[in-house]
N, C-alpha and C positions, 0 to 999 in steps of 0.2 A: 177232503181227499182230492188230489190232483188227477184230472182225467187226461191220461196220456197213452192209453193202450187201445189195441184192436181186440174186440171181443168177437169170436166166431160162434154164431148160433146156427145149429143144424140138427136135423133128425139123424139119429144113429143109423137109420136105414140108408142114409146118404153119406156115410163115412168115407166112401171111396173118393168123394170130391174133397173132403177135408184132407185126405192123404195126398191128393194131387196139388193142392195149393200150398201145403206146408213147406216144401223146398223153396218156393219163391219167397215166402215170408221169412224163413230161416236165413236166407241170403241177406235180407235186410236187417234181421235181428242181430246177426253177428257183426254187422257194421254199425250197430247202435242207432239205426234209423227207425226201427219199428219194434215195439214191445207187443207181442200178441199173446192171447189167452184163448184156450178152448178147454172143454171139460176133461180132456185127457191129461191135463196137468194137475188134476185133483189126486192127491196122495192117498193110498189105501189107508182106511181108518179115519180119514178127515171127514168133517161134517160137510157133505157135498152141497147142501142148500146154502149154507153160510158162505162157502167158497165161491159159489156162483154169484150170490148177492154182492159180495165184496168185489168180485171181478167186474160186475156190472157197474158198480160205483166208481171204478177207475176207467171206465170205457169212454173213449172220445169218438171212435168209429166202430159201428157194429156191422160186420159182414154177415148177412143172413143168407144162407143157402136154401133157397125156396124151392119146394117140391110139394106134391100132394101130401106126402108124409109129414113134411114140416108144417103145412097149414092145418093139419088135424092133430098135431101133437098137443096133448093136454098140458104138459109141463110148459111148453113154449107159450101157449095161449094164456095160461093162467099165471105165469111167473115172469119169464124172460121178456116177452113182447110188451106187457103193460109197463114194466120198468123202463124199457127202451123208448117206448112211445112217450111216456111222461117226461123223460130226460130230453127227448127231441123237442117237445113243446116248450121246454125251458131253454132251448138253444144250447144244451150241453153235449148232445150226442148227434152224430150224423148216422143215418141208417143207409147202408149200401146193399140193396138186394142183388143177388146173383141168382138167376133162374137156372136151376139144375135139372128140373124135370117139367114136363108138361103138367100144368095145374091151373087152378082158377086164381092166379095171381091178381088179375084185374078186378076180382070181386073181394079181395082181402084188404085189410087196412094198410098193407104194405104197398098197395098200388099208388098211394100218395107220394111215394119216393121213386125217383128215376132209377130203373134197373141199370146195372153196369154192362149187361149184355142184352141182346135182343130177346124179349120174352117169347117170340114165336120160333126162336132157335135155341132152346135150352141146351145146357151142356151135354145132357144125355143124347141129344141128336147130332152132336158134333164128333168129328174124328179127333183122335188124341192131339194131333198137332194144332187143331183149331182150339181145343180146350186150353192147351198150353199158351196159346196166343192170348186168350181171355185172361188167364191167371197172370201173365206177364204184364198186361195192361193194368190189372188191378194192383199188382205190386208197385208198378211205377207211380201210380196215382197215390198209393198209400205212403210211399217214401216222402212225398212232399206234404201230405195232409197231417201226418202225425208228429211233425217237428215242433 
């Protein structure tokens, strides 16, 4: 399976951040620059675990929206993160953390990866215009990384 998409991993409690980044990703998607996936694309009645596993198998870049809720999510810790870390060790996936809330990022396995924003200034601590600036930088970087 070809790895050519962006996978967004997040806690549902942080869905407001997913909502903020989507217009930036959609702009790239309609131009054929980025193919992104998040769990909101799972159709009603579909086998959601299988859908997530298949999406992880197509992932080239994982955008992980890190918060305290993300770090304690059983599903993320038991399913998504192990698959992503394994693929990263094999050189198949890049993990891009975005720190969305104050949390123990530096004590998590994700601390091995450079965050795309300043962990001491998570998105929750920023004004909307500053968050939009972060998302714009992420989108610009993605447009060249997923070609």
